[in-house]
C-alpha positions in Angstrom: 137.6 121.6 164.5 140.3 123.5 162.7 143.0 122.1 160.4 146.5 121.9 161.8 149.7 122.7 160.1 150.4 119.1 159.2 147.0 118.5 157.7 145.6 116.7 160.7 142.6 117.8 162.6 143.0 119.5 166.0 139.6 119.1 167.8 138.2 122.1 169.6 136.9 121.7 173.1 138.3 119.9 176.0 136.6 116.5 175.9 136.6 115.4 172.2 138.3 112.1 171.2 139.7 111.0 167.9 138.9 107.4 167.0 141.9 105.2 166.5 142.5 103.1 163.4 142.2 99.8 165.3 139.0 98.9 167.1 137.6 102.4 167.2 139.5 103.4 170.4 140.0 107.1 170.8 143.1 109.2 171.6 142.5 112.0 174.2 144.1 115.1 172.8 142.4 117.8 174.9 142.1 116.2 178.3 144.3 117.7 181.0 144.4 114.3 182.7 146.7 112.9 180.1 147.4 112.5 176.4 147.9 109.1 174.8 150.4 109.7 172.1 149.5 107.6 169.0 152.2 105.9 167.0 153.5 107.6 163.9 151.8 104.9 161.7 148.4 105.6 163.2 148.8 109.3 162.8 149.9 108.9 159.1 146.9 106.7 158.5 144.5 109.2 160.1 146.0 112.1 158.2 145.7 110.2 154.9 142.0 109.3 155.6 141.3 112.9 156.5 143.0 114.1 153.4 141.0 111.7 151.3 137.8 112.7 153.0 138.5 116.4 152.6 139.3 115.9 149.0 135.6 115.2 148.2 134.8 118.9 148.3 136.4 122.0 146.9 137.6 123.2 150.3 140.3 121.5 152.3 139.0 120.9 155.8 138.9 117.9 158.1 135.8 115.8 158.9 134.0 115.5 162.1 134.7 112.7 164.6 131.6 110.7 163.7 132.4 110.8 160.0 136.0 110.0 160.6 135.0 107.0 162.8 132.7 105.7 160.0 135.4 106.1 157.4 137.9 104.3 159.6 135.5 101.4 160.2 134.9 101.0 156.5 138.6 101.1 155.8 139.2 98.6 158.5 136.6 96.3 157.0 138.3 96.6 153.6 141.7 95.9 155.2 140.3 92.8 156.9 138.9 91.5 153.7 142.2 92.2 151.9 144.0 90.4 154.7 141.6 87.4 154.4 142.1 87.2 150.7 145.9 87.5 151.2 145.8 84.6 153.6 143.8 82.5 151.1 146.2 83.4 148.3 149.2 82.5 150.5 147.7 79.2 151.5 147.0 78.4 147.8 150.5 79.5 147.0 151.9 77.3 149.7 149.9 74.4 148.3 151.1 75.0 144.8 154.7 75.3 146.0 154.3 72.1 148.0 153.0 70.3 144.9 155.7 71.8 142.7 158.4 70.7 145.2 157.2 67.1 145.0 157.5 67.1 141.2 160.7 65.8 139.5 162.3 67.7 136.7 161.0 65.2 134.2 157.4 65.6 135.5 157.9 69.4 135.4 159.1 69.3 131.9 156.2 66.9 131.0 153.7 69.3 132.6 155.3 72.3 130.9 155.1 70.5 127.6 151.5 69.6 128.3 150.8 73.2 129.2 152.5 74.4 126.1 150.6 71.9 124.0 147.3 72.9 125.6 148.2 76.6 125.0 148.9 75.8 121.4 145.6 73.8 121.2 143.9 76.7 122.8 145.3 79.1 120.2 144.3 76.6 117.5 140.8 76.3 118.9 140.5 80.1 119.3 141.6 80.5 115.7 139.1 77.8 114.6 136.4 79.5 116.7 137.3 82.8 115.0 136.9 81.1 111.6 133.6 79.6 112.7 132.5 83.1 113.8 133.4 84.5 110.4 131.6 81.6 108.7 128.6 82.1 110.9 128.6 85.8 109.9 128.8 84.9 106.3 126.0 82.4 106.6 123.9 85.1 108.3 124.6 87.4 105.4 123.8 84.7 102.9 120.6 83.9 104.8 119.6 87.5 104.7 120.3 87.6 100.9 118.2 84.5 100.4 115.4 85.9 102.5 115.3 89.0 100.4 115.4 86.9 97.3 112.6 84.8 98.6 110.5 87.9 99.2 111.2 89.1 95.7 110.3 85.7 94.3 107.1 85.6 96.4 106.1 89.0 95.0 106.8 87.8 91.5 104.9 84.6 92.1 101.9 86.7 93.4 102.1 89.0 90.4 102.4 85.9 88.1 99.2 84.3 89.5 97.4 87.7 89.3 98.5 88.0 85.7 97.5 84.4 85.0 94.0 85.1 86.5 93.7 88.2 84.3 94.7 86.2 81.2 92.3 83.4 82.2 89.5 85.9 82.5 90.4 87.5 79.2 90.6 84.1 77.6 87.1 83.2 78.9 85.8 86.6 77.6 87.5 85.9 74.3 85.9 82.5 74.1 82.5 84.0 74.9 83.0 86.7 72.3 84.2 84.1 69.8 81.1 82.0 70.5 78.9 85.1 70.1 80.7 86.0 66.9 80.3 82.5 65.6 76.6 82.7 66.4 76.3 86.1 64.7 78.1 84.7 61.7 75.8 81.7 61.5 72.9 84.0 61.9 74.2 86.4 59.3 74.9 83.6 56.9 71.4 82.1 57.3 70.0 85.6 56.9 72.0 86.1 53.8 70.8 82.9 52.3 67.2 83.8 53.3 67.3 87.3 52.0 69.0 86.4 48.8 65.7 84.9 47.6 63.2 87.3 46.3 59.5 87.5 47.4 56.4 89.5 46.6 56.4 91.7 49.7 60.1 92.5 49.3 59.5 93.5 45.7 56.7 95.8 46.7 58.3 97.2 49.8 62.0 97.0 49.1 63.9 97.7 52.3 67.6 98.7 52.1 70.0 101.2 53.6 71.6 104.4 52.2 74.4 105.5 54.4 73.0 106.1 57.9 69.4 106.0 56.7 67.0 103.1 56.3 65.2 103.2 53.0 61.8 101.6 52.2 60.6 101.8 48.6 63.3 104.5 47.9 62.0 106.7 50.7 64.5 107.6 53.4 63.3 107.6 57.0 65.1 109.7 59.6 66.9 113.0 59.8 70.5 114.1 60.5 71.8 117.6 61.1 73.9 117.5 57.9 71.2 115.7 55.9 67.8 117.1 56.8 65.5 114.7 54.9 62.3 116.5 54.0 59.3 115.6 56.1 57.3 114.7 53.0 59.8 111.9 52.2 59.8 110.7 55.9 56.0 110.7 55.9 55.9 108.8 52.7 58.3 106.2 54.2 56.0 105.9 57.2 53.1 105.4 54.8 55.0 102.5 53.1 55.9 100.9 56.5 52.3 101.2 57.7 51.0 99.6 54.5 53.6 96.8 54.7 52.8 95.9 58.3 49.1 96.0 57.6 49.6 93.6 54.6 51.5 91.2 56.8 48.9 91.3 59.5 46.1 90.5 57.0 48.2 87.9 55.2 49.0 86.0 58.4 45.7 86.6 60.2 47.4 88.3 63.2 44.8 89.3 65.8 45.5 92.9 66.8 42.7 94.0 69.0 44.7 96.8 70.6 46.1 98.4 67.4 44.5 99.3 64.1 46.7 100.5 61.3 45.3 103.2 59.0 47.6 103.2 55.9 46.9 106.5 54.1 50.1 107.2 52.2 51.9 110.3 53.6 49.1 110.8 56.1 48.9 107.4 57.7 47.9 106.9 61.2 47.4 104.2 63.9 44.5 103.7 66.2 45.0 102.6 69.8 41.7 102.0 71.5 39.6 105.0 70.7 42.6 107.3 70.0 44.1 108.0 66.7 47.8 109.0 66.4 49.2 110.5 63.3 52.2 108.9 61.7 53.4 112.0 59.9 54.8 115.4 61.0 56.1 118.7 59.6 58.5 121.5 60.3 57.3 124.0 62.9 58.2 126.0 66.0 56.6 125.9 69.4 53.1 125.4 67.9 54.3 122.1 66.5 55.3 120.8 70.0 52.0 119.0 70.7 52.0 117.6 67.1 55.4 116.1 67.7 54.1 114.5 71.0 51.3 112.9 69.0 53.9 111.8 66.4 56.0 110.2 69.1 52.9 108.4 70.5 52.1 107.1 67.0 55.6 105.8 66.4 55.6 104.1 69.8 52.2 102.5 69.1 53.5 101.3 65.7 56.5 99.7 67.5 54.1 98.0 69.9 52.1 96.7 66.9 55.3 95.3 65.3 56.1 93.5 68.6 52.6 91.9 68.7 52.9 90.7 65.2 56.4 89.2 66.0 55.0 87.4 69.0 52.3 85.9 66.9 54.7 84.7 64.3 57.1 83.3 66.9 54.6 80.7 68.0 56.4 78.3 65.6 59.3 76.9 67.8 61.9 77.2 65.0 61.3 80.9 64.4 64.3 83.0 65.1 64.3 86.2 67.1 64.1 89.7 65.6 67.5 91.2 64.5 66.9 94.1 66.9 65.0 93.5 70.1 61.9 95.7 70.8 61.4 97.0 74.3 58.7 99.6 75.1 59.7 102.6 72.9 63.2 101.3 72.0 64.4 99.1 69.2 67.9 97.8 69.4 68.5 100.0 72.5 67.6 103.2 70.7 64.4 105.2 71.4 62.0 105.8 68.5 60.7 109.0 70.0 61.6 112.2 68.1 61.2 114.7 70.9 64.2 115.3 73.2 66.2 112.7 71.2 69.4 113.1 69.2 68.8 113.0 65.4 71.4 110.3 65.0 69.9 108.0 67.6 66.4 108.5 66.3 67.5 107.8 62.7 69.3 104.6 63.8 66.1 103.4 65.7 64.1 103.9 62.5 66.8 102.0 60.6 66.6 99.1 63.1 62.8 99.1 62.8 63.0 98.6 59.0 65.4 95.7 59.6 62.8 94.1 61.8 60.1 94.7 59.2 62.4 93.1 56.6 62.6 90.0 58.9 58.8 89.9 59.1 58.7 90.0 55.2 61.1 87.1 55.0 59.2 85.0 57.6 55.8 85.6 55.9 57.2 84.7 52.5 58.9 81.5 53.8 55.6 80.6 55.6 53.7 81.0 52.3 56.2 78.8 50.6 55.9 76.0 53.2 59.1 76.9 55.0 58.3 75.8 58.5 61.9 76.6 59.4 60.9 80.2 59.7 62.6 83.3 58.6 66.0 81.8 58.8 65.7 79.7 55.6 64.2 82.2 53.1 65.7 85.3 51.7 64.2 88.7 50.8 67.2 90.6 49.4 70.0 92.6 50.9 69.9 93.2 54.6 69.8 96.6 56.2 73.2 97.4 57.7 73.0 98.5 61.3 
């Protein structure tokens, strides 16, 4: 098919038919038997449909017969629907006109007034609804603000309870510390009262402190880097300590089958089983290493002997514990061994040992004076400061 001058399609070939707008009947335009001339209205409609169809592409050309027939059928369907809607509208219009014609002027005015009133009511309600919408929006905003405030308050409450728990724990710890401090004060007070009374052993073996050193009979025991106490003085202090413990053992009748003290002044020793360990030492290099090991064994054995004496004395129920607990080679948590130990810690361990010996002196003297209350109710002088 080729486009004609008027925009309509002129079909090629002798037997083609163009579908009509009504009922799909065709118009024979190429048949020699006869040509049915369509009305101008039908031609205009077909040309308009072909123009619309051809406008869907960039090129202006007519559509084929089948496509045109399909388009015409669809358009006819739309026209039928429009005509049916038109009939419905016309019927409704007629009914309205009929009802309106039956109304009097007064009824019409009344209805118009009612309509105006309802329109005014509608406007009022719409305005009220708009106000309600604004109020609802404000309420949503306030609700969101309250929700955020609730979250903040919840976090603050959680933090408050956490802080309360921490303070409660600190309070309990403070109460425990206060109780421990009170117990320590009571113990220190009782020790002060006990040690303020003189006794024979304390006069013979006076134990005190001098700075960081424990002192027995004016002999310092221990060494510091800035105060290197001579070994002769330390050995003499060990001799006094050995003699003191031996005197206490004999005075109280303490059975010491494992240990035997050998007080010999600056060359004292202690026997454990069949071995004898020297409670004295001297300066020296690598050759003195094995001597120091023997020295450490002697001090550890001496500490064990002190622990045995303490256990024997503590058979009385009212006897208090040692000021500084003895465990293996440690007294008050500090090792008494010299090798591989810091001088400060070794010196403090020896100082604590003298404090325990002072406790033994106080208990022995209170026992001799009939003080069944133990070491807590007799004094032997000033306490060694830890």
